[in-house]
KOLGUTI-890655 format. One record per residue (C-alpha): residue number from 1; x, y, z. Coordinates in nm, 4 decimals. Example, Ala and Ser with C-alpha at 12.3 -4.5 7.8 and 13.67 -1.06 7.14 Angstrom:
<resi->1 u->1.2300 v->-0.4500 w->0.7800> $
<resi->2 u->1.3670 v->-0.1060 w->0.7140> $
***
This chain:
<resi->1 u->-1.8994 v->-0.6170 w->1.8726> $
<resi->2 u->-1.9628 v->-0.7016 w->2.2367> $
<resi->3 u->-1.9368 v->-0.3905 w->2.4512> $
<resi->4 u->-1.8272 v->-0.4834 w->2.7998> $
<resi->5 u->-1.8378 v->-0.1346 w->2.9431> $
<resi->6 u->-1.9173 v->0.2171 w->2.8304> $
<resi->7 u->-1.6624 v->0.3730 w->2.5977> $
<resi->8 u->-1.4519 v->0.6189 w->2.7995> $
<resi->9 u->-1.3612 v->0.9739 w->2.7019> $
<resi->10 u->-0.9926 v->0.9722 w->2.6171> $
<resi->11 u->-0.7093 v->1.2265 w->2.6083> $
<resi->12 u->-0.4859 v->1.2313 w->2.2967> $
<resi->13 u->-0.5293 v->0.8548 w->2.2526> $
<resi->14 u->-0.2873 v->0.6253 w->2.0690> $
<resi->15 u->-0.3990 v->0.2740 w->1.9742> $
<resi->16 u->-0.1359 v->0.0016 w->2.0230> $
<resi->17 u->-0.2217 v->-0.3401 w->1.8774> $
<resi->18 u->-0.0648 v->-0.6853 w->1.8556> $
<resi->19 u->-0.1973 v->-1.0210 w->1.7370> $
<resi->20 u->-0.0849 v->-1.3718 w->1.8213> $
<resi->21 u->-0.0009 v->-1.6008 w->1.5331> $
<resi->22 u->0.1738 v->-1.5363 w->1.2018> $
<resi->23 u->0.2929 v->-1.1882 w->1.2985> $
<resi->24 u->0.4219 v->-1.2742 w->1.6468> $
<resi->25 u->0.7499 v->-1.4699 w->1.6456> $
<resi->26 u->0.8484 v->-1.5652 w->1.9981> $
<resi->27 u->0.5224 v->-1.4061 w->2.1206> $
<resi->28 u->0.7267 v->-1.0850 w->2.1408> $
<resi->29 u->0.4594 v->-0.8458 w->2.0100> $
<resi->30 u->0.1617 v->-0.9811 w->2.2051> $
<resi->31 u->0.3784 v->-0.9926 w->2.5191> $
<resi->32 u->0.4613 v->-0.6230 w->2.4729> $
<resi->33 u->0.0939 v->-0.5227 w->2.4707> $
<resi->34 u->0.0269 v->-0.7573 w->2.7621> $
<resi->35 u->0.3075 v->-0.5832 w->2.9522> $
<resi->36 u->0.1524 v->-0.2416 w->2.8908> $
<resi->37 u->-0.1868 v->-0.3691 w->3.0011> $
<resi->38 u->-0.0426 v->-0.5248 w->3.3165> $
<resi->39 u->0.1840 v->-0.2356 w->3.4186> $
<resi->40 u->-0.0842 v->0.0287 w->3.3673> $
<resi->41 u->-0.3753 v->-0.1911 w->3.4832> $
<resi->42 u->-0.5800 v->-0.1622 w->3.1679> $
<resi->43 u->-0.9577 v->-0.1778 w->3.1859> $
<resi->44 u->-1.1262 v->-0.3835 w->2.9142> $
<resi->45 u->-1.4185 v->-0.1969 w->2.7610> $
<resi->46 u->-1.4981 v->-0.3992 w->2.4477> $
<resi->47 u->-1.4350 v->-0.7288 w->2.2697> $
<resi->48 u->-1.5009 v->-0.8503 w->1.9169> $
<resi->49 u->-1.7575 v->-1.1255 w->1.8739> $
<resi->50 u->-1.5558 v->-1.4467 w->1.8428> $
<resi->51 u->-1.8243 v->-1.6104 w->1.6251> $
<resi->52 u->-1.7602 v->-1.3593 w->1.3473> $
<resi->53 u->-1.3862 v->-1.3996 w->1.3046> $
<resi->54 u->-1.2464 v->-1.7228 w->1.4483> $
<resi->55 u->-1.2438 v->-2.0865 w->1.3425> $
<resi->56 u->-1.2758 v->-2.2670 w->1.6732> $
<resi->57 u->-1.1119 v->-2.5803 w->1.5293> $
<resi->58 u->-0.7997 v->-2.3690 w->1.4748> $
<resi->59 u->-0.8216 v->-2.1493 w->1.7861> $
<resi->60 u->-1.0094 v->-2.3580 w->2.0388> $
<resi->61 u->-1.1982 v->-2.2152 w->2.3374> $
<resi->62 u->-1.0874 v->-2.3181 w->2.6855> $
<resi->63 u->-1.2946 v->-2.4436 w->2.9778> $
<resi->64 u->-1.2156 v->-2.3488 w->3.3361> $
<resi->65 u->-1.3681 v->-2.3654 w->3.6819> $
<resi->66 u->-1.4791 v->-2.0579 w->3.8748> $
<resi->67 u->-1.5883 v->-2.1566 w->4.2256> $
<resi->68 u->-1.6988 v->-2.4949 w->4.1010> $
<resi->69 u->-1.8854 v->-2.3457 w->3.8026> $
<resi->70 u->-1.7538 v->-2.4393 w->3.4575> $
<resi->71 u->-1.6975 v->-2.1417 w->3.2281> $
<resi->72 u->-1.5704 v->-2.0978 w->2.8738> $
<resi->73 u->-1.3193 v->-1.8442 w->2.7440> $
<resi->74 u->-1.3547 v->-1.7839 w->2.3720> $
<resi->75 u->-1.0624 v->-1.6761 w->2.1522> $
<resi->76 u->-1.1181 v->-1.3147 w->2.0542> $
<resi->77 u->-0.9692 v->-0.9657 w->2.0400> $
<resi->78 u->-1.0195 v->-0.7323 w->2.3346> $
<resi->79 u->-0.9774 v->-0.3579 w->2.3717> $
<resi->80 u->-0.8659 v->-0.1977 w->2.6943> $
<resi->81 u->-0.7698 v->0.1557 w->2.7909> $
<resi->82 u->-0.4961 v->0.2881 w->3.0169> $
<resi->83 u->-0.4350 v->0.6449 w->3.1306> $
<resi->84 u->-0.0808 v->0.7730 w->3.1715> $
<resi->85 u->-0.0605 v->1.0599 w->3.4174> $
<resi->86 u->0.1953 v->1.3360 w->3.4474> $
<resi->87 u->0.2222 v->1.6887 w->3.3218> $
<resi->88 u->0.0741 v->1.5856 w->2.9872> $
<resi->89 u->-0.1646 v->1.2956 w->3.0524> $
<resi->90 u->-0.2722 v->1.0810 w->2.7612> $
<resi->91 u->-0.4469 v->0.7514 w->2.7015> $
<resi->92 u->-0.3526 v->0.4313 w->2.5251> $
<resi->93 u->-0.6085 v->0.2018 w->2.3652> $
<resi->94 u->-0.4593 v->-0.1476 w->2.3792> $
<resi->95 u->-0.5774 v->-0.4047 w->2.1247> $
<resi->96 u->-0.4718 v->-0.7596 w->2.2033> $
<resi->97 u->-0.5977 v->-1.0705 w->2.0312> $
<resi->98 u->-0.5379 v->-1.3494 w->1.7835> $
<resi->99 u->-0.5027 v->-1.3114 w->1.4093> $
<resi->100 u->-0.8576 v->-1.3752 w->1.2814> $
<resi->101 u->-0.9402 v->-1.6813 w->1.0727> $
<resi->102 u->-1.1887 v->-1.5035 w->0.8446> $
<resi->103 u->-1.3584 v->-1.1742 w->0.7501> $
<resi->104 u->-1.0460 v->-0.9626 w->0.7847> $
<resi->105 u->-1.1998 v->-0.6553 w->0.6235> $
<resi->106 u->-1.4902 v->-0.6546 w->0.8671> $
<resi->107 u->-1.2448 v->-0.7172 w->1.1516> $
<resi->108 u->-1.0395 v->-0.4105 w->1.0566> $
<resi->109 u->-1.3522 v->-0.2002 w->1.0036> $
<resi->110 u->-1.4699 v->-0.2768 w->1.3573> $
<resi->111 u->-1.1356 v->-0.1733 w->1.5038> $
<resi->112 u->-1.1319 v->0.1419 w->1.2915> $
<resi->113 u->-1.4845 v->0.2206 w->1.4062> $
<resi->114 u->-1.3628 v->0.2249 w->1.7631> $
<resi->115 u->-1.0550 v->0.4248 w->1.6680> $
<resi->116 u->-1.2776 v->0.6869 w->1.5085> $
<resi->117 u->-1.5237 v->0.6949 w->1.7982> $
<resi->118 u->-1.2444 v->0.7294 w->2.0542> $
<resi->119 u->-1.0605 v->0.9981 w->1.8584> $
<resi->120 u->-0.7445 v->0.7901 w->1.8131> $
<resi->121 u->-0.4647 v->1.0043 w->1.6688> $
<resi->122 u->-0.2203 v->0.7268 w->1.5803> $
<resi->123 u->-0.2329 v->0.3477 w->1.5433> $
<resi->124 u->0.0838 v->0.1541 w->1.6260> $
<resi->125 u->0.0848 v->-0.2162 w->1.5358> $
<resi->126 u->0.3537 v->-0.4391 w->1.6850> $
<resi->127 u->0.4947 v->-0.7465 w->1.5154> $
<resi->128 u->0.7872 v->-0.9875 w->1.5302> $
<resi->129 u->0.9542 v->-1.2024 w->1.2661> $
<resi->130 u->1.2219 v->-1.4688 w->1.2505> $
<resi->131 u->1.5524 v->-1.3510 w->1.1068> $
<resi->132 u->1.9249 v->-1.4133 w->1.0784> $
<resi->133 u->2.0178 v->-1.2074 w->1.3815> $
<resi->134 u->2.2393 v->-1.3198 w->1.6709> $
<resi->135 u->2.0822 v->-1.3405 w->2.0148> $
<resi->136 u->2.3927 v->-1.1796 w->2.1654> $
<resi->137 u->2.3382 v->-0.8437 w->1.9965> $
<resi->138 u->2.0650 v->-0.5780 w->2.0394> $
<resi->139 u->1.7402 v->-0.6772 w->1.8708> $
<resi->140 u->1.6844 v->-0.4940 w->1.5398> $
<resi->141 u->1.3526 v->-0.3087 w->1.5400> $
<resi->142 u->1.2204 v->-0.1235 w->1.2379> $
<resi->143 u->0.9387 v->0.1264 w->1.2016> $
<resi->144 u->0.7465 v->0.1285 w->0.8738> $
<resi->145 u->0.4393 v->0.3006 w->0.7358> $
<resi->146 u->0.2389 v->0.3249 w->0.4152> $
<resi->147 u->0.2028 v->0.7016 w->0.4545> $
<resi->148 u->0.4809 v->0.8968 w->0.2804> $
<resi->149 u->0.4178 v->1.2104 w->0.4858> $
<resi->150 u->0.4203 v->1.0137 w->0.8112> $
<resi->151 u->0.7441 v->0.8449 w->0.7072> $
<resi->152 u->0.9096 v->1.1843 w->0.6681> $
<resi->153 u->0.7752 v->1.3452 w->0.9844> $
<resi->154 u->0.8395 v->1.0463 w->1.2139> $
<resi->155 u->1.1667 v->0.9253 w->1.0594> $
<resi->156 u->1.0186 v->0.5951 w->0.9438> $
<resi->157 u->1.0642 v->0.3777 w->0.6376> $
<resi->158 u->0.7924 v->0.3872 w->0.3726> $
<resi->159 u->0.6961 v->0.0315 w->0.2885> $
<resi->160 u->0.7608 v->-0.0924 w->-0.0658> $
<resi->161 u->0.6829 v->-0.4596 w->-0.0124> $
<resi->162 u->0.4613 v->-0.6599 w->-0.2497> $
<resi->163 u->0.3486 v->-1.0105 w->-0.1603> $
<resi->164 u->0.1569 v->-1.2188 w->0.0952> $
<resi->165 u->0.0656 v->-1.0444 w->0.4178> $
<resi->166 u->-0.1040 v->-1.1009 w->0.7519> $
<resi->167 u->-0.3453 v->-0.9077 w->0.9696> $
<resi->168 u->-0.0802 v->-0.6508 w->1.0640> $
<resi->169 u->-0.0378 v->-0.5536 w->0.7001> $
<resi->170 u->-0.4112 v->-0.5526 w->0.6347> $
<resi->171 u->-0.4863 v->-0.3364 w->0.9385> $
<resi->172 u->-0.2129 v->-0.0883 w->0.8497> $
<resi->173 u->-0.3496 v->-0.0491 w->0.4971> $
<resi->174 u->-0.7041 v->-0.0186 w->0.6291> $
<resi->175 u->-0.5885 v->0.2653 w->0.8551> $
<resi->176 u->-0.4118 v->0.4377 w->0.5670> $
<resi->177 u->-0.7188 v->0.4227 w->0.3421> $
<resi->178 u->-0.9357 v->0.5483 w->0.6288> $
<resi->179 u->-0.7065 v->0.8455 w->0.6860> $
<resi->180 u->-0.5842 v->0.7216 w->1.0243> $
<resi->181 u->-0.2041 v->0.7550 w->1.0725> $
<resi->182 u->-0.0598 v->0.4060 w->1.1253> $
<resi->183 u->0.2873 v->0.2687 w->1.1982> $
<resi->184 u->0.4134 v->-0.0873 w->1.2317> $
<resi->185 u->0.7080 v->-0.1754 w->1.4552> $
<resi->186 u->0.8841 v->-0.5053 w->1.3851> $
<resi->187 u->1.1366 v->-0.6894 w->1.6012> $
<resi->188 u->1.3657 v->-0.9552 w->1.4538> $
<resi->189 u->1.3807 v->-1.2772 w->1.6567> $
<resi->190 u->1.6742 v->-1.5201 w->1.6067> $
<resi->191 u->1.5355 v->-1.8090 w->1.4044> $
<resi->192 u->1.7483 v->-2.0624 w->1.5905> $
<resi->193 u->1.5846 v->-1.9741 w->1.9243> $
<resi->194 u->1.2302 v->-1.8922 w->1.8213> $
<resi->195 u->1.0442 v->-2.0604 w->2.1050> $
<resi->196 u->0.8416 v->-1.8166 w->2.3182> $
<resi->197 u->0.8769 v->-1.6220 w->2.5286> $
<resi->198 u->1.1434 v->-1.3820 w->2.4057> $
<resi->199 u->1.1623 v->-1.0999 w->2.6622> $
<resi->200 u->1.4596 v->-0.9435 w->2.4849> $
<resi->201 u->1.2553 v->-0.8846 w->2.1686> $
<resi->202 u->0.9601 v->-0.7635 w->2.3762> $
<resi->203 u->1.1901 v->-0.5159 w->2.5485> $
<resi->204 u->1.3207 v->-0.3930 w->2.2131> $
<resi->205 u->0.9669 v->-0.3258 w->2.0892> $
<resi->206 u->0.8835 v->-0.1288 w->2.4025> $
<resi->207 u->1.2039 v->0.0725 w->2.3575> $
<resi->208 u->1.1032 v->0.1681 w->2.0061> $
<resi->209 u->0.7477 v->0.2434 w->2.1129> $
<resi->210 u->0.8827 v->0.4782 w->2.3812> $
<resi->211 u->1.0779 v->0.6694 w->2.1186> $
<resi->212 u->0.7874 v->0.6786 w->1.8752> $
<resi->213 u->0.5202 v->0.8183 w->2.1050> $
<resi->214 u->0.7563 v->1.0006 w->2.3441> $
<resi->215 u->0.6242 v->0.8211 w->2.6491> $
<resi->216 u->0.8098 v->0.6614 w->2.9376> $
<resi->217 u->0.7062 v->0.2976 w->2.9801> $
<resi->218 u->0.7539 v->0.1223 w->3.3165> $
<resi->219 u->0.9579 v->-0.1898 w->3.2481> $
<resi->220 u->0.9215 v->-0.3812 w->3.5740> $
<resi->221 u->1.1198 v->-0.7056 w->3.5668> $
<resi->222 u->1.1427 v->-0.7205 w->3.1885> $
<resi->223 u->1.5098 v->-0.6091 w->3.1627> $
<resi->224 u->1.6100 v->-0.8747 w->3.4154> $
<resi->225 u->1.4049 v->-1.1340 w->3.2261> $
<resi->226 u->1.5803 v->-1.0334 w->2.9028> $
<resi->227 u->1.9204 v->-1.0720 w->3.0692> $
<resi->228 u->1.8291 v->-1.4143 w->3.2057> $
<resi->229 u->1.6954 v->-1.5214 w->2.8647> $
<resi->230 u->2.0217 v->-1.4285 w->2.6939> $
<resi->231 u->2.2305 v->-1.6122 w->2.9535> $
<resi->232 u->2.0142 v->-1.9202 w->2.9050> $
<resi->233 u->2.0541 v->-1.9131 w->2.5275> $
<resi->234 u->2.4295 v->-1.8579 w->2.5699> $
<resi->235 u->2.4483 v->-2.1799 w->2.7673> $
<resi->236 u->2.2429 v->-2.3759 w->2.5147> $
<resi->237 u->2.4503 v->-2.2476 w->2.2229> $
<resi->238 u->2.7749 v->-2.3345 w->2.4029> $
<resi->239 u->2.6620 v->-2.6966 w->2.4236> $
<resi->240 u->2.6334 v->-2.7259 w->2.0436> $
<resi->241 u->2.9556 v->-2.6422 w->1.8575> $
<resi->242 u->2.7753 v->-2.6043 w->1.5245> $
<resi->243 u->2.5248 v->-2.3556 w->1.6624> $
<resi->244 u->2.8021 v->-2.1695 w->1.8462> $
<resi->245 u->2.9964 v->-2.1369 w->1.5212> $
<resi->246 u->2.6886 v->-2.0143 w->1.3395> $
<resi->247 u->2.6163 v->-1.7556 w->1.6085> $
<resi->248 u->2.9759 v->-1.6334 w->1.5826> $
<resi->249 u->2.9317 v->-1.5880 w->1.2075> $
<resi->250 u->2.6207 v->-1.3778 w->1.2642> $
<resi->251 u->2.8005 v->-1.1725 w->1.5291> $
<resi->252 u->3.0906 v->-1.0948 w->1.2980> $
<resi->253 u->2.8553 v->-0.9883 w->1.0200> $
<resi->254 u->2.6535 v->-0.7687 w->1.2570> $
<resi->255 u->2.9573 v->-0.6065 w->1.4183> $
<resi->256 u->3.1157 v->-0.5285 w->1.0833> $
<resi->257 u->2.7986 v->-0.3751 w->0.9463> $
<resi->258 u->2.7066 v->-0.1665 w->1.2491> $
<resi->259 u->3.0366 v->0.0176 w->1.2952> $
<resi->260 u->2.9427 v->0.3076 w->1.0615> $
<resi->261 u->2.6355 v->0.3715 w->1.2731> $
<resi->262 u->2.8307 v->0.4953 w->1.5741> $
<resi->263 u->2.7285 v->0.8385 w->1.4544> $
<resi->264 u->2.6405 v->1.1628 w->1.6238> $
<resi->265 u->2.2750 v->1.1081 w->1.5400> $
<resi->266 u->2.2706 v->0.7618 w->1.6981> $
<resi->267 u->2.4465 v->0.8875 w->2.0101> $
<resi->268 u->2.2045 v->1.1795 w->2.0387> $
<resi->269 u->1.9037 v->0.9479 w->2.0123> $
<resi->270 u->2.0286 v->0.7228 w->2.2912> $
<resi->271 u->2.1176 v->1.0210 w->2.5084> $
<resi->272 u->1.7691 v->1.1673 w->2.4629> $
<resi->273 u->1.6229 v->0.8392 w->2.5848> $
<resi->274 u->1.8497 v->0.8493 w->2.8886> $
<resi->275 u->1.7420 v->1.2051 w->2.9721> $
<resi->276 u->1.3759 v->1.1189 w->2.9253> $
<resi->277 u->1.4024 v->0.8324 w->3.1729> $
<resi->278 u->1.6064 v->1.0360 w->3.4217> $
<resi->279 u->1.3657 v->1.3302 w->3.4110> $
<resi->280 u->1.0759 v->1.0892 w->3.4518> $
<resi->281 u->1.2167 v->0.9683 w->3.7795> $
<resi->282 u->1.3192 v->0.6289 w->3.6443> $
<resi->283 u->1.6541 v->0.4549 w->3.6843> $
<resi->284 u->1.9471 v->0.5794 w->3.4810> $
<resi->285 u->2.0588 v->0.4200 w->3.1571> $
<resi->286 u->2.2164 v->0.0812 w->3.1926> $
<resi->287 u->2.0219 v->-0.0099 w->3.5072> $
<resi->288 u->1.7180 v->-0.2292 w->3.5260> $
<resi->289 u->1.4868 v->0.0552 w->3.4337> $
<resi->290 u->1.6659 v->0.1320 w->3.1082> $
<resi->291 u->1.5271 v->-0.0714 w->2.8242> $
<resi->292 u->1.8461 v->-0.1838 w->2.6557> $
<resi->293 u->1.7568 v->-0.4922 w->2.4582> $
<resi->294 u->2.0421 v->-0.6969 w->2.5987> $
<resi->295 u->1.9753 v->-0.6004 w->2.9581> $
<resi->296 u->2.3299 v->-0.4619 w->2.9687> $
<resi->297 u->2.4505 v->-0.0989 w->2.9876> $
<resi->298 u->2.3221 v->0.1094 w->2.7004> $
<resi->299 u->2.5249 v->0.1023 w->2.3817> $
<resi->300 u->2.5406 v->0.3988 w->2.1505> $
<resi->301 u->2.5949 v->0.1829 w->1.8454> $
<resi->302 u->2.2781 v->0.1260 w->1.6489> $
<resi->303 u->2.1783 v->-0.2106 w->1.5064> $
<resi->304 u->2.2755 v->-0.2205 w->1.1414> $
<resi->305 u->2.3433 v->-0.5799 w->1.0437> $
<resi->306 u->2.4645 v->-0.6121 w->0.6877> $
<resi->307 u->2.3815 v->-0.8758 w->0.4313> $
<resi->308 u->2.5219 v->-1.2115 w->0.5300> $
<resi->309 u->2.5129 v->-1.5681 w->0.4177> $
<resi->310 u->2.3974 v->-1.8568 w->0.6296> $
<resi->311 u->2.6526 v->-2.1331 w->0.6888> $
<resi->312 u->2.5134 v->-2.4824 w->0.6435> $
<resi->313 u->2.4015 v->-2.6451 w->0.9665> $
<resi->314 u->2.3081 v->-3.0102 w->0.9882> $
<resi->315 u->2.1038 v->-2.9365 w->1.2993> $
<resi->316 u->1.9508 v->-2.6156 w->1.4279> $
<resi->317 u->1.6967 v->-2.5559 w->1.7011> $
<resi->318 u->1.3514 v->-2.5891 w->1.5511> $
<resi->319 u->1.1811 v->-2.2668 w->1.4442> $
<resi->320 u->0.8539 v->-2.1627 w->1.6017> $
<resi->321 u->0.5339 v->-2.0138 w->1.4600> $
<resi->322 u->0.5521 v->-2.2498 w->1.1642> $
<resi->323 u->0.7978 v->-2.0190 w->0.9916> $
<resi->324 u->1.0326 v->-2.1546 w->0.7271> $
<resi->325 u->1.3874 v->-2.0499 w->0.8033> $
<resi->326 u->1.5801 v->-2.2616 w->0.5550> $
<resi->327 u->1.7985 v->-2.1246 w->0.2754> $
<resi->328 u->1.5105 v->-2.1169 w->0.0251> $
<resi->329 u->1.3023 v->-1.9151 w->0.2669> $
<resi->330 u->1.5962 v->-1.6811 w->0.3187> $
<resi->331 u->1.6045 v->-1.6184 w->-0.0574> $
<resi->332 u->1.2311 v->-1.5485 w->-0.0516> $
<resi->333 u->1.2805 v->-1.3003 w->0.2297> $
<resi->334 u->1.5597 v->-1.1253 w->0.0460> $
<resi->335 u->1.3539 v->-1.0976 w->-0.2723> $
<resi->336 u->1.0543 v->-0.9789 w->-0.0734> $
<resi->337 u->1.2075 v->-0.6562 w->0.0484> $
<resi->338 u->1.3832 v->-0.3505 w->-0.0746> $
<resi->339 u->1.7430 v->-0.3478 w->0.0333> $
<resi->340 u->1.7328 v->-0.6496 w->0.2643> $
<resi->341 u->1.5599 v->-0.9650 w->0.3769> $
<resi->342 u->1.1887 v->-0.9669 w->0.4325> $
<resi->343 u->0.9983 v->-1.2786 w->0.5238> $
<resi->344 u->0.9230 v->-1.6219 w->0.4006> $
<resi->345 u->0.6196 v->-1.6855 w->0.1835> $
<resi->346 u->0.5651 v->-2.0091 w->0.3701> $
<resi->347 u->0.2468 v->-2.0280 w->0.5757> $
<resi->348 u->0.3030 v->-1.9292 w->0.9345> $
<resi->349 u->0.5959 v->-1.6961 w->0.8708> $
<resi->350 u->0.5751 v->-1.3319 w->0.9783> $
<resi->351 u->0.3724 v->-1.1294 w->0.7390> $
<resi->352 u->0.5985 v->-1.0015 w->0.4636> $
<resi->353 u->0.4183 v->-0.6722 w->0.4271> $
<resi->354 u->0.4963 v->-0.5927 w->0.7834> $
<resi->355 u->0.8429 v->-0.7310 w->0.8059> $
<resi->356 u->1.1482 v->-0.5170 w->0.8386> $
<resi->357 u->1.4875 v->-0.5905 w->0.6986> $
<resi->358 u->1.6791 v->-0.7609 w->0.9753> $
<resi->359 u->1.9972 v->-0.6429 w->0.8107> $
<resi->360 u->1.9177 v->-0.2725 w->0.8201> $
<resi->361 u->1.9127 v->0.0019 w->1.0829> $
<resi->362 u->1.7000 v->-0.0651 w->1.3875> $
<resi->363 u->1.4931 v->0.2486 w->1.3420> $
<resi->364 u->1.3957 v->0.2014 w->0.9793> $
<resi->365 u->1.4609 v->-0.1209 w->0.7950> $
<resi->366 u->1.4360 v->-0.1433 w->0.4190> $
<resi->367 u->1.1739 v->-0.4158 w->0.4256> $
<resi->368 u->0.8394 v->-0.3254 w->0.5623> $
<resi->369 u->0.4995 v->-0.4105 w->0.6902> $
<resi->370 u->0.2213 v->-0.3459 w->0.4525> $
***
């Protein structure tokens, strides 16, 4: 561990982590932590030693000039802290880095050591996966945990997944065994438009994080970016009749499945979010300050896509993050989760232990992050 500054004394701290790579389709999760760090002007206080955890032939360092002096930036994981003021101030410990190449147990132990020293009360790990979800609908986000008691108290899904995993799953299990409450939030990114960035998925993760830790997050230009992203994808899809037909199939499946979720509970949850933002002095729901995933006025219908088949496409936009999104991978995802699709076992796909069911409710999918 390289300590860059003294460890601060924190108030009711929550650790929020995201890692580039296998667990970060469309860079949605790492962009969410970067947004928090930027909006709240996080101060880096520590970084992991890159020599211990990274293969520099896989994650190469970069060289840059600083006033004519050449310097090197090494791939690593950094910890920063932000303080949120108000009537009940609290701190966030932001962990942002790259999925390590080696020594995962030591990597998790170092992060847990800091969590213990800082008195962290909850660890929230963000992730994103590729799924059969239309870009025109709200992004499904699921919250999962390995702790049965935490699942009950925070209205989360208890993970039942068995299979290959990534650093998100390993860190969550390390937290559980260390007695540190941990939750993973997963956003589903449309596999046919997986290239980063995906501000709509980033916005969805921040929405869910707001609900989870009961904290108003400044959104800046993110809602407008999400709206522009969707308009851009609309135009690209309209230029390819096969993709447009496929998107329509996904829309019909999603709309049919989500109708039962226009329930009193769903309406109450959205209304509570509106009141929280209004009381916090932010814009009302449906304006730029309200984190609706589509960037449009808030909908009171929750995301509950049902099971659906994938129509054959001779051409589809190439998937990112090395994730297999073909029919065989879809079968692997479905067999890898309880009650819905999980993730592909192919290298580079989102970690199955951490992956929610993209066909379940947005708050708690049946598939999970281990």
